[in-house]
KEDO-959114 format. One record per residue (C-alpha): residue number from 1; x, y, z. Coordinates in steps of 0.2 Angstrom, whole numbers. Layout:
// KEDO-959114
<rec NUM <X Y Z>>;
...
END
This chain:
// KEDO-959114
<rec 1 <-196 -55 185>>;
<rec 2 <-201 -36 186>>;
<rec 3 <-208 -28 171>>;
<rec 4 <-193 -17 171>>;
<rec 5 <-183 -31 170>>;
<rec 6 <-192 -36 156>>;
<rec 7 <-190 -20 145>>;
<rec 8 <-176 -19 133>>;
<rec 9 <-163 -7 133>>;
<rec 10 <-167 9 130>>;
<rec 11 <-161 13 112>>;
<rec 12 <-146 28 111>>;
<rec 13 <-151 40 100>>;
<rec 14 <-134 38 93>>;
<rec 15 <-139 23 87>>;
<rec 16 <-143 33 70>>;
<rec 17 <-128 33 59>>;
<rec 18 <-122 50 58>>;
<rec 19 <-119 60 42>>;
<rec 20 <-102 61 38>>;
<rec 21 <-92 74 44>>;
<rec 22 <-84 87 31>>;
<rec 23 <-65 90 30>>;
<rec 24 <-57 105 41>>;
<rec 25 <-40 104 33>>;
<rec 26 <-33 95 46>>;
<rec 27 <-19 86 35>>;
<rec 28 <-19 101 22>>;
<rec 29 <-3 99 12>>;
<rec 30 <3 83 20>>;
<rec 31 <9 67 9>>;
<rec 32 <-1 53 17>>;
<rec 33 <2 33 13>>;
<rec 34 <-11 21 15>>;
<rec 35 <-8 2 15>>;
<rec 36 <-24 -12 11>>;
<rec 37 <-35 4 5>>;
<rec 38 <-44 -3 -11>>;
<rec 39 <-62 -9 -7>>;
<rec 40 <-74 -4 5>>;
<rec 41 <-65 -4 21>>;
<rec 42 <-56 6 33>>;
<rec 43 <-40 8 23>>;
<rec 44 <-50 18 8>>;
<rec 45 <-61 27 21>>;
<rec 46 <-44 34 27>>;
<rec 47 <-38 37 12>>;
<rec 48 <-53 46 6>>;
<rec 49 <-53 56 23>>;
<rec 50 <-35 60 21>>;
<rec 51 <-40 68 4>>;
<rec 52 <-56 77 12>>;
<rec 53 <-43 83 26>>;
<rec 54 <-33 93 12>>;
<rec 55 <-18 78 9>>;
<rec 56 <-11 69 -6>>;
<rec 57 <-11 52 -4>>;
<rec 58 <-3 36 -10>>;
<rec 59 <-13 20 -10>>;
<rec 60 <-8 4 -10>>;
<rec 61 <-14 -15 -10>>;
<rec 62 <-8 -31 -17>>;
<rec 63 <-26 -32 -28>>;
<rec 64 <-19 -24 -43>>;
<rec 65 <-38 -21 -53>>;
<rec 66 <-47 -16 -37>>;
<rec 67 <-33 -4 -33>>;
<rec 68 <-34 4 -48>>;
<rec 69 <-54 4 -46>>;
<rec 70 <-50 14 -29>>;
<rec 71 <-38 28 -38>>;
<rec 72 <-49 33 -51>>;
<rec 73 <-64 33 -38>>;
<rec 74 <-55 46 -28>>;
<rec 75 <-45 55 -41>>;
<rec 76 <-62 59 -49>>;
<rec 77 <-68 64 -32>>;
<rec 78 <-52 76 -28>>;
<rec 79 <-49 80 -46>>;
<rec 80 <-37 96 -38>>;
<rec 81 <-27 84 -27>>;
<rec 82 <-14 70 -30>>;
<rec 83 <-20 51 -30>>;
<rec 84 <-7 38 -35>>;
<rec 85 <-4 19 -31>>;
<rec 86 <9 6 -28>>;
<rec 87 <3 -14 -30>>;
<rec 88 <12 -20 -14>>;
<rec 89 <11 -38 -6>>;
<rec 90 <15 -33 14>>;
<rec 91 <20 -51 17>>;
<rec 92 <36 -45 5>>;
<rec 93 <51 -36 14>>;
<rec 94 <56 -32 -3>>;
<rec 95 <40 -25 -9>>;
<rec 96 <36 -17 6>>;
<rec 97 <54 -9 5>>;
<rec 98 <48 -3 -13>>;
<rec 99 <32 4 -9>>;
<rec 100 <41 15 3>>;
<rec 101 <54 22 -11>>;
<rec 102 <40 23 -24>>;
<rec 103 <29 35 -12>>;
<rec 104 <43 45 -8>>;
<rec 105 <47 48 -26>>;
<rec 106 <27 49 -33>>;
<rec 107 <23 60 -18>>;
<rec 108 <40 71 -17>>;
<rec 109 <43 65 1>>;
<rec 110 <31 54 15>>;
<rec 111 <21 64 31>>;
<rec 112 <10 51 36>>;
<rec 113 <10 30 33>>;
<rec 114 <-7 22 39>>;
<rec 115 <-4 3 42>>;
<rec 116 <-20 -3 39>>;
<rec 117 <-16 -22 32>>;
<rec 118 <-22 -36 44>>;
<rec 119 <-32 -52 40>>;
<rec 120 <-43 -60 50>>;
<rec 121 <-54 -77 51>>;
<rec 122 <-64 -88 63>>;
<rec 123 <-54 -104 70>>;
<rec 124 <-54 -111 85>>;
<rec 125 <-38 -115 93>>;
<rec 126 <-40 -134 94>>;
<rec 127 <-44 -134 74>>;
<rec 128 <-29 -121 70>>;
<rec 129 <-17 -127 59>>;
<rec 130 <0 -118 57>>;
<rec 131 <-1 -111 41>>;
<rec 132 <-20 -102 47>>;
<rec 133 <-9 -96 62>>;
<rec 134 <6 -90 52>>;
<rec 135 <-3 -82 38>>;
<rec 136 <-15 -69 51>>;
<rec 137 <2 -65 61>>;
<rec 138 <12 -63 45>>;
<rec 139 <-1 -51 36>>;
<rec 140 <-7 -43 51>>;
<rec 141 <9 -42 62>>;
<rec 142 <23 -44 53>>;
<rec 143 <18 -30 38>>;
<rec 144 <16 -17 50>>;
<rec 145 <34 -21 58>>;
<rec 146 <40 -23 39>>;
<rec 147 <32 -6 34>>;
<rec 148 <37 2 50>>;
<rec 149 <56 -2 49>>;
<rec 150 <55 3 32>>;
<rec 151 <46 20 34>>;
<rec 152 <59 23 51>>;
<rec 153 <73 19 38>>;
<rec 154 <65 33 27>>;
<rec 155 <62 47 41>>;
<rec 156 <79 44 50>>;
<rec 157 <88 46 30>>;
<rec 158 <79 61 26>>;
<rec 159 <78 68 45>>;
<rec 160 <59 74 42>>;
<rec 161 <48 71 55>>;
<rec 162 <33 58 52>>;
<rec 163 <18 52 58>>;
<rec 164 <12 33 59>>;
<rec 165 <-4 26 63>>;
<rec 166 <-7 8 66>>;
<rec 167 <-24 -1 64>>;
<rec 168 <-25 -11 81>>;
<rec 169 <-41 -18 89>>;
<rec 170 <-51 -21 103>>;
<rec 171 <-48 -37 102>>;
<rec 172 <-28 -35 107>>;
<rec 173 <-36 -31 124>>;
<rec 174 <-51 -43 125>>;
<rec 175 <-54 -62 122>>;
<rec 176 <-67 -68 107>>;
<rec 177 <-71 -85 103>>;
<rec 178 <-62 -93 87>>;
<rec 179 <-52 -75 87>>;
<rec 180 <-34 -82 96>>;
<rec 181 <-24 -79 79>>;
<rec 182 <-31 -61 73>>;
<rec 183 <-32 -56 92>>;
<rec 184 <-13 -61 97>>;
<rec 185 <-7 -52 81>>;
<rec 186 <-18 -35 85>>;
<rec 187 <-9 -36 103>>;
<rec 188 <6 -38 94>>;
<rec 189 <3 -23 84>>;
<rec 190 <-1 -12 101>>;
<rec 191 <16 -17 108>>;
<rec 192 <25 -13 93>>;
<rec 193 <15 2 91>>;
<rec 194 <23 7 110>>;
<rec 195 <40 -1 109>>;
<rec 196 <42 8 92>>;
<rec 197 <36 24 97>>;
<rec 198 <50 26 110>>;
<rec 199 <64 21 97>>;
<rec 200 <57 33 84>>;
<rec 201 <55 47 97>>;
<rec 202 <74 52 90>>;
<rec 203 <70 54 73>>;
<rec 204 <55 65 76>>;
<rec 205 <41 53 70>>;
<rec 206 <28 49 82>>;
<rec 207 <19 31 81>>;
<rec 208 <1 29 90>>;
<rec 209 <-13 14 84>>;
<rec 210 <-31 15 83>>;
<rec 211 <-40 -1 92>>;
<rec 212 <-59 -3 83>>;
<rec 213 <-72 -11 92>>;
<rec 214 <-83 -16 75>>;
<rec 215 <-84 -6 57>>;
<rec 216 <-95 -17 46>>;
<rec 217 <-90 -18 29>>;
<rec 218 <-92 -28 14>>;
<rec 219 <-76 -36 15>>;
<rec 220 <-77 -38 32>>;
<rec 221 <-94 -49 30>>;
<rec 222 <-83 -62 19>>;
<rec 223 <-74 -66 33>>;
<rec 224 <-86 -66 47>>;
<rec 225 <-102 -73 49>>;
<rec 226 <-119 -60 48>>;
<rec 227 <-125 -69 65>>;
<rec 228 <-109 -65 72>>;
<rec 229 <-108 -48 66>>;
<rec 230 <-124 -45 72>>;
<rec 231 <-122 -50 89>>;
<rec 232 <-106 -38 90>>;
<rec 233 <-115 -25 84>>;
<rec 234 <-130 -26 96>>;
<rec 235 <-118 -27 111>>;
<rec 236 <-111 -9 108>>;
<rec 237 <-118 3 118>>;
<rec 238 <-126 12 103>>;
<rec 239 <-133 -3 96>>;
<rec 240 <-124 -3 82>>;
<rec 241 <-108 -5 73>>;
<rec 242 <-96 9 68>>;
<rec 243 <-95 16 50>>;
<rec 244 <-79 15 41>>;
<rec 245 <-76 34 39>>;
<rec 246 <-80 37 59>>;
<rec 247 <-64 25 64>>;
<rec 248 <-55 33 47>>;
<rec 249 <-58 52 57>>;
<rec 250 <-49 47 72>>;
<rec 251 <-34 40 61>>;
<rec 252 <-33 58 52>>;
<rec 253 <-35 64 70>>;
<rec 254 <-19 56 77>>;
<rec 255 <-9 58 58>>;
<rec 256 <-15 78 61>>;
<rec 257 <-3 90 70>>;
<rec 258 <-19 91 84>>;
<rec 259 <-10 77 92>>;
<rec 260 <10 81 92>>;
<rec 261 <13 78 110>>;
<rec 262 <5 59 108>>;
<rec 263 <17 45 104>>;
<rec 264 <16 25 109>>;
<rec 265 <-4 27 112>>;
<rec 266 <-17 16 108>>;
<rec 267 <-35 25 106>>;
<rec 268 <-49 14 108>>;
<rec 269 <-63 19 95>>;
<rec 270 <-79 9 101>>;
<rec 271 <-94 11 110>>;
<rec 272 <-92 -6 119>>;
<rec 273 <-100 -8 136>>;
<rec 274 <-88 -12 150>>;
END
């Protein structure tokens, strides 16, 4: 084996985590709803990015205490903007419908809905139970359907243009061991995004999705081993996972008026090698 073949791949200059960029008023005056926004993940980062970009925000989650802490944290950082909340279990049609109704009342209207709720885990198909399969599909795919349906009914009734941004995953395209339930759900989110976007166009609503490869945060570490996360991050061209704000920044772009001709698209947020 040659010396060149033995040498590790050169480290990318982008392996160093960049500083988060400031806001540019991409969502100034917009009213934004984000599901699964409590905690440290993409949902929280998206809510914060929406505020950075000038929006008023309603955050939703099923965990009431953590949701309250999230509101307090965001309100302290953005005292001049509206930050409200609604406790919602996205596995319930009634609660999802109530979420959209409450958001419209609390914010005055809805301009953007970010469907971020999802559930993963590691289980090989041979060991997977019906309950494990059903739970992941329900929280990840069915909840996106429920919220999309409720939002489209709202936008249709008020004749007000709007934007939906769904959180998918590169696993909707790519295979990974022990992720069949999650990958199937995220592939479903992609298909739902494309099909619902065609229907929503007549209501003046755009629907797109982001497809992150890996964004490392505390909640992910609870459901995935550190070894697997290290392995996945090392497979990225930059040799690192994304920061959650890097995903949120793309979501904000899709929610903004910079992407008015985009609908039914799945935007990969990834530095993975082919």
